[in-house]
Every structure is written in C-alpha cells, then in structure tokens.
C-alpha positions, 0 to 999 in steps of 0.5 A: 516938528520932528528932528532929523538925526544927521550923522556925518558920513564918516560915522555912518560909513563905519557903522555900515562897515562894522555891521558887514563884518562876518565872524567865521563860525566853528565848523564841526567835521561831519562823520560818514557812517555805514549804518542808519538806525530807525525806530518804526511804529505799527499803530495797529499793534502798538509795536515799536521796532528798531531797524538797523539798516546798512546804507543802500540796503533795504529793510521791511517793516510791515508794508514799508521798505526803508532804504537809507542812502547816507547817514551823517553825524558829528563827533561826540565832543560836538552838539549832536546833529544826525541826518540821513537821506532816506527813501521809503516805499509802500508795498500795496495790496496788488504788489506794486511799490509806491514811493511815499517818502524821499528826503532828509530825516533829522534825529534831533527833530523826529517830527520834522521829516518823519514818515507818517503813514496811516498804519506805520511811522518811521523816524531816524534815531541815529547812525552807527559804524563810522567810515572813519573811526578816528574822527568819531572817537571821544577824548581820552577818558579821565580828561574833561576837555583837557581841564585839570585842577593844578592843585591836584596834579593831573587829576581831572576836575570831573573826579572831584567829589560833588555835593547834592544840593536840594532845590 
C-alpha cells in the first residue's frame, strides 16, 4: 500500500505563503527616441540599405513605405531591449497602397516580427536621438560601474594589464 504524507496544516500554510511571495524585479527606465533605424533587403538585387526614419515620417524602400510610430530603448548600462511600433504599406502596380504590416518589431529578435515580403525584407536594428538625453548617457568614462581597486587609489579595475590565455 502506498503511504500518504500528511503535513500539519501549519507547515502546509507556511509552504503556501512562501510560494506566494513576489520578489520585485529591477525595472529599467525606457528611453523614448526620435528616430528608428531599419535594415532593408532587396532580394532581387541582394542590396541591403539602412533606413533612418524619424517617428511619424515615411521612408520608401522599393515598393514599401515604412512609418515608425514609437521607438523605445534602454540605457547603455542595461541589457538591450529595443522596440518600435511600425506600419508598412506596399505600393501596388495600380498605385494603391495596401497595409502589409502593423505591429511591434524587436531589434534583439529580428526574425520574430520582421516584414517578410516576396521581394523585400525590413527589420528594426535600433533607435537614435533620445528625447531625454540625460537618461541615455553612459556612466562616467574610466569607472566600470563604480568598481575601483583600493590598492591603486582611484584607478579603475578595467585599466589593469590583462594576460592572454590560450584555450
């Protein structure tokens, strides 16, 4: 016969309470940018072009019109996460425009939500020109996250000579 494990209700209650504890995660500030940067591929000519597009403006690449609405990034001290809400329209042979993409693009996962077209591909590569330049500045040069070697005074640890190790 199989034995049943019976826990006193007090221990069971503590186990349930411990599993319900929510640990707050560090939330990085997002940076609003004025310009979205895309790469575009013409599959017929094998040409790759960089499109630098200000928000709410439209740039053409072949028969496509690319219009970014927002572009968010994170400070340089955080893990990269660059996103943009984009609308892409195709100009058809009769001159009419057809919306072929409207959604979020992620620079760190270009294959996730890239525009795939029989002739053209478009994907987000980054954002430029932060609206709030103070939030986007990197830490002071020469100090690696405020870590210094106390034996060397204020010299940063990153400035120490390094050895090459063969693997």
